C-alpha positions in Angstrom: -32.4 51.2 -7.8 -33.0 49.8 -4.6 -30.3 49.6 -2.2 -29.4 46.2 -0.8 -28.3 46.1 2.8 -25.8 43.1 3.0 -26.2 42.4 6.7 -27.2 38.9 7.1 -25.3 37.6 3.8 -22.2 39.5 4.8 -22.6 38.2 8.3 -22.9 34.7 7.1 -20.0 35.0 4.5 -17.6 36.3 7.4 -18.8 33.4 9.8 -17.8 30.8 6.8 -14.3 32.5 6.5 -13.9 32.8 10.3 -14.5 29.0 10.7 -12.2 28.4 8.2 -9.6 30.4 9.5 -9.9 29.2 13.2 -6.5 27.6 13.5 -4.7 30.5 12.1 -2.4 32.2 14.7 -2.3 36.0 15.6 -3.9 38.8 13.6 -4.4 36.3 10.6 -7.1 35.0 12.3 -9.2 38.2 13.0 -8.9 41.0 10.6 -11.4 40.4 7.7 -8.8 41.2 4.9 -5.7 39.5 6.2 -8.0 36.6 7.0 -9.3 36.5 3.4 -5.6 36.7 1.9 -4.3 34.0 4.1 -7.2 31.9 3.1 -6.3 32.2 -0.6 -2.6 31.5 0.3 -3.4 28.4 2.2 -5.9 27.2 -0.6 -2.8 27.7 -3.1 -0.6 25.7 -0.5 -2.9 23.0 -0.1 -3.4 22.7 -4.1 0.2 22.5 -4.6 1.1 20.1 -1.9 -1.3 17.6 -3.0 0.5 17.2 -5.9 3.8 17.3 -3.7 2.6 14.7 -1.4 2.2 12.3 -4.3 5.9 12.6 -5.2 6.9 12.4 -1.6 5.1 9.3 -0.8 6.4 7.6 -4.0 10.2 8.4 -2.7 9.4 7.0 0.6 7.9 3.8 -0.6 11.2 3.6 -3.1 13.5 4.2 -0.1 11.8 1.6 2.0 12.0 -1.3 -0.3 15.6 -0.4 -1.4 16.4 -0.4 2.3 14.7 -4.0 2.7 16.2 -5.2 -0.5 19.8 -4.3 0.6 19.4 -5.2 4.3 18.4 -9.2 3.0 21.4 -9.3 0.8 19.4 -10.8 -2.0 19.3 -8.2 -4.5 21.9 -5.4 -4.5 19.5 -2.7 -5.9 16.0 -1.7 -6.0 16.0 -1.2 -9.9 17.2 -4.7 -10.7 14.4 -6.0 -8.3 11.5 -4.1 -10.1 13.0 -5.0 -13.3 12.8 -8.5 -12.5 9.4 -8.2 -10.9 7.9 -7.0 -13.9 9.6 -9.2 -16.2 7.9 -12.1 -13.9 4.7 -10.5 -14.0 4.3 -10.0 -10.4 2.6 -6.7 -10.4 2.9 -5.2 -7.1 2.7 -1.3 -6.8 5.4 0.2 -4.7 2.9 1.2 -1.9 2.2 -2.5 -1.2 5.9 -3.6 -1.6 6.9 -1.3 0.9 4.0 -2.3 3.3 5.3 -5.8 2.9 8.9 -4.9 3.4 8.0 -3.3 6.8 5.4 -5.3 8.1 5.7 -8.8 6.5 9.4 -9.6 5.7 8.6 -13.3 5.3 6.4 -12.5 2.5 8.8 -10.3 0.7 11.6 -13.2 0.8 8.7 -15.4 -0.9 8.6 -12.9 -3.8 12.7 -12.8 -3.9 12.4 -16.7 -4.1 9.7 -16.6 -6.9 12.2 -14.2 -8.9 15.1 -16.2 -8.2 13.3 -19.5 -9.3 12.3 -17.9 -12.8 15.9 -16.7 -13.0 17.2 -20.2 -12.7 14.8 -21.5 -14.9 16.0 -19.0 -17.5 19.6 -19.8 -17.2 18.5 -23.5 -17.9 16.7 -22.6 -21.1 19.7 -20.9 -22.5 19.3 -17.2 -22.2 23.1 -16.7 -22.3 23.3 -18.4 -25.3 20.5 -16.4 -26.9 21.9 -13.3 -25.4 25.0 -14.0 -27.3 23.5 -14.9 -30.5 21.3 -11.6 -30.4 24.4 -9.7 -29.4 26.7 -11.0 -32.5 23.9 -10.9 -34.9 23.3 -7.3 -34.9 23.0 -5.3 -38.0 23.9 -2.0 -38.6 22.8 -0.3 -42.1 22.3 -3.9 -43.4 25.8 -4.9 -42.5 26.3 -7.7 -40.0 28.2 -6.1 -37.0 30.1 -8.0 -34.4 29.3 -5.6 -31.7 33.0 -6.0 -30.4 34.7 -2.8 -30.5 38.2 -3.1 -32.4 41.3 -3.7 -30.2 39.3 -4.8 -27.1 39.8 -8.3 -25.6 36.4 -9.5 -25.6 
């Protein structure tokens, strides 16, 4: 079988790897063996951190929204705000809400007002009475249950 000299192909391959590792420091960017090892390690880290980045940004957005909510003294927690947001069909994702919280507080306050208006409408429609009706008309194994534990004051 004919011997294949790898001169041009190997040189092209090394040049490609050197261009990838041009920002590596010290001996990581010069010897070919360590260079390929660190190229593989960099690829693994990049793949892992792409998933981690999504989690980190979500945490950042949630903390920004929570800070804006608590700073305005309208809602006391992020979870209640998000629950009421979805309940009122105001479907905004966390990224957009965080940007609104930072860049345009007035817009965030209008969202708060929409939620508060719908909440007051629910109170007028008698959600409290329906809550108590549902609470006291529970059935456990076909037997009506008052939902009140024995010996309690309520």
